[in-house]
Rosetta silent file (secondary structure, phi, psi, omega in degrees, C-alpha in Angstrom):
SEQUENCE: MSDMEDLKAKLDGVGTRIEAVRKELKLKELFHKDHQATADELAQRYKILADELKNEVDTLETKGSHVDGLEKAVLTWMNSLNFDH
SCORE:     score description
SCORE:     0.000 S_00000001
   1 L     0.000  142.529  177.920   -1.198   -5.450  -40.835 S_00000001
   2 L   -83.797  168.958  178.940    1.999   -3.741  -41.711 S_00000001
   3 H   -60.520  -37.384 -179.755    5.016   -3.592  -39.437 S_00000001
   4 H   -66.145  -40.219  178.998    4.242    0.050  -38.612 S_00000001
   5 H   -66.680  -39.625  176.849    0.670   -0.807  -37.586 S_00000001
   6 H   -61.949  -45.213 -179.743    1.949   -3.674  -35.411 S_00000001
   7 H   -63.220  -43.297  178.876    4.487   -1.392  -33.780 S_00000001
   8 H   -63.104  -42.255  179.512    1.867    1.314  -33.162 S_00000001
   9 H   -62.672  -41.482  178.561   -0.523   -1.237  -31.631 S_00000001
  10 H   -65.135  -43.619  178.978    2.232   -2.515  -29.323 S_00000001
  11 H   -64.220  -39.452  176.893    3.196    1.023  -28.294 S_00000001
  12 H   -62.662  -40.223  177.650   -0.452    1.886  -27.624 S_00000001
  13 H   -63.150  -43.026  178.037   -0.724   -1.211  -25.427 S_00000001
  14 H   -63.997  -42.893  178.900    2.391   -0.242  -23.485 S_00000001
  15 H   -60.909  -40.631  178.125    1.074    3.306  -23.080 S_00000001
  16 H   -63.736  -43.943  179.222   -2.228    2.007  -21.707 S_00000001
  17 H   -65.526  -39.723  178.699   -0.446   -0.229  -19.171 S_00000001
  18 H   -62.358  -44.236 -179.839    1.843    2.634  -18.103 S_00000001
  19 H   -63.467  -39.401  178.164   -1.156    4.912  -17.513 S_00000001
  20 H   -63.702  -41.709  179.180   -2.902    2.218  -15.442 S_00000001
  21 H   -67.230  -38.726  177.442    0.207    1.769  -13.270 S_00000001
  22 H   -59.690  -45.106  179.368    0.518    5.551  -12.818 S_00000001
  23 H   -62.834  -41.936  179.303   -3.071    5.747  -11.564 S_00000001
  24 H   -62.774  -43.926  179.177   -2.464    2.816   -9.202 S_00000001
  25 H   -65.360  -37.820  178.220    0.695    4.421   -7.795 S_00000001
  26 H   -63.163  -41.203  177.563   -1.103    7.741   -7.321 S_00000001
  27 H   -64.957  -41.061  178.349   -3.818    5.973   -5.315 S_00000001
  28 H   -61.431  -41.609  178.742   -1.221    4.189   -3.188 S_00000001
  29 H   -65.071  -40.193 -178.514    0.452    7.531   -2.491 S_00000001
  30 H   -62.766  -32.932 -177.177   -2.904    9.117   -1.684 S_00000001
  31 L  -100.276    7.972  179.111   -3.637    6.465    0.961 S_00000001
  32 L   -74.157  139.523 -173.614   -0.125    6.314    2.479 S_00000001
  33 L   -64.099  -27.205 -177.926   -0.089    7.196    6.202 S_00000001
  34 L   -93.573    2.857 -177.001    2.739    9.765    5.890 S_00000001
  35 L   -74.584  130.873  175.409    1.199   11.585    2.935 S_00000001
  36 L   -90.726  101.198 -171.882    0.353   15.259    3.517 S_00000001
  37 L   -80.237  142.570  172.207   -2.940   15.518    1.655 S_00000001
  38 L   -86.982  171.762  179.110   -4.206   18.609   -0.129 S_00000001
  39 H   -60.449  -41.403  178.905   -7.892   19.561   -0.103 S_00000001
  40 H   -64.074  -40.947  179.684   -8.359   18.041   -3.567 S_00000001
  41 H   -67.613  -36.923  175.999   -6.688   14.803   -2.490 S_00000001
  42 H   -64.508  -40.022  177.476   -8.875   14.638    0.617 S_00000001
  43 H   -63.967  -40.620  176.808  -11.934   15.110   -1.575 S_00000001
  44 H   -61.275  -46.931 -178.568  -10.674   12.324   -3.863 S_00000001
  45 H   -62.927  -42.633  177.759  -10.079   10.041   -0.906 S_00000001
  46 H   -59.958  -44.497 -179.478  -13.537   10.825    0.508 S_00000001
  47 H   -62.402  -42.216  179.081  -15.163   10.014   -2.841 S_00000001
  48 H   -61.893  -46.721 -179.183  -13.312    6.695   -3.075 S_00000001
  49 H   -67.764  -38.170  177.876  -14.328    5.719    0.465 S_00000001
  50 H   -64.992  -40.764  177.035  -17.930    6.890   -0.061 S_00000001
  51 H   -64.010  -40.508  178.657  -18.149    4.842   -3.271 S_00000001
  52 H   -62.344  -44.179  177.964  -16.723    1.828   -1.437 S_00000001
  53 H   -62.060  -45.370  179.870  -19.345    2.215    1.315 S_00000001
  54 H   -60.228  -42.724  178.659  -22.139    2.564   -1.246 S_00000001
  55 H   -63.079  -41.080  179.017  -20.994   -0.593   -3.030 S_00000001
  56 H   -64.272  -44.256  179.351  -20.896   -2.515    0.267 S_00000001
  57 H   -64.245  -45.383  178.889  -24.389   -1.315    1.227 S_00000001
  58 H   -59.303  -41.676  179.301  -25.757   -2.089   -2.244 S_00000001
  59 H   -62.895  -45.633  179.463  -24.256   -5.591   -2.082 S_00000001
  60 H   -63.653  -42.348 -178.847  -25.800   -6.252    1.336 S_00000001
  61 H   -71.041  -29.956  175.865  -29.192   -4.906    0.263 S_00000001
  62 H   -65.062  -33.399  179.559  -29.092   -6.944   -2.944 S_00000001
  63 L   -80.821    3.274  176.281  -28.708  -10.058   -0.785 S_00000001
  64 L    99.304    0.182  179.007  -31.901   -9.119    1.077 S_00000001
  65 L   -88.751  141.439  172.627  -30.402   -7.388    4.110 S_00000001
  66 L   -95.130  130.119 -178.582  -31.606   -3.962    5.184 S_00000001
  67 L  -105.528  114.067 -179.591  -28.718   -1.678    6.139 S_00000001
  68 L   -92.757 -177.128 -176.402  -29.673    0.938    8.728 S_00000001
  69 H   -60.197  -40.793 -179.923  -27.787    4.027    9.901 S_00000001
  70 H   -63.528  -44.711  178.973  -25.830    2.217   12.616 S_00000001
  71 H   -62.754  -39.529  177.149  -24.601   -0.438   10.190 S_00000001
  72 H   -63.445  -39.978  178.834  -23.564    2.270    7.717 S_00000001
  73 H   -63.776  -41.112  178.833  -21.692    4.062   10.520 S_00000001
  74 H   -66.111  -43.723  177.686  -19.874    0.840   11.450 S_00000001
  75 H   -61.443  -41.061  177.924  -18.980    0.156    7.803 S_00000001
  76 H   -62.144  -45.067  178.713  -17.709    3.734    7.458 S_00000001
  77 H   -61.167  -44.892 -179.720  -15.617    3.333   10.608 S_00000001
  78 H   -62.827  -39.430  179.186  -14.201   -0.002    9.379 S_00000001
  79 H   -67.835  -24.728 -178.087  -13.320    1.541    6.009 S_00000001
  80 H   -85.834  -10.815  179.997  -11.510    4.385    7.782 S_00000001
  81 L   -61.630  140.319 -177.811   -9.234    2.091    9.796 S_00000001
  82 L  -108.528  111.313  179.780   -5.598    2.463    8.822 S_00000001
  83 L  -100.526   26.679 -174.500   -3.679   -0.802    8.661 S_00000001
  84 L   -90.989   22.731 -176.919   -0.554    0.906    7.311 S_00000001
  85 L   -91.014    0.000    0.000    1.497    0.421   10.508 S_00000001
């Protein structure tokens, strides 16, 4: 590899890490208790929480447990708790 290719590869790596940190910071901002959410951000937050619930239910059902409506409601409630105080 030439010096230019090495430099480009390093810069691409830095760019990838910067983008990952930006996404992480945006999520932290989205879930901050003082954040005034827009409709799009609320939809994003709902999707994240719904995906989290689905993953939890899938994990429990994979282990042989049946998850009924009440258990899903409790998991949803637990996921909605705000520990940002």
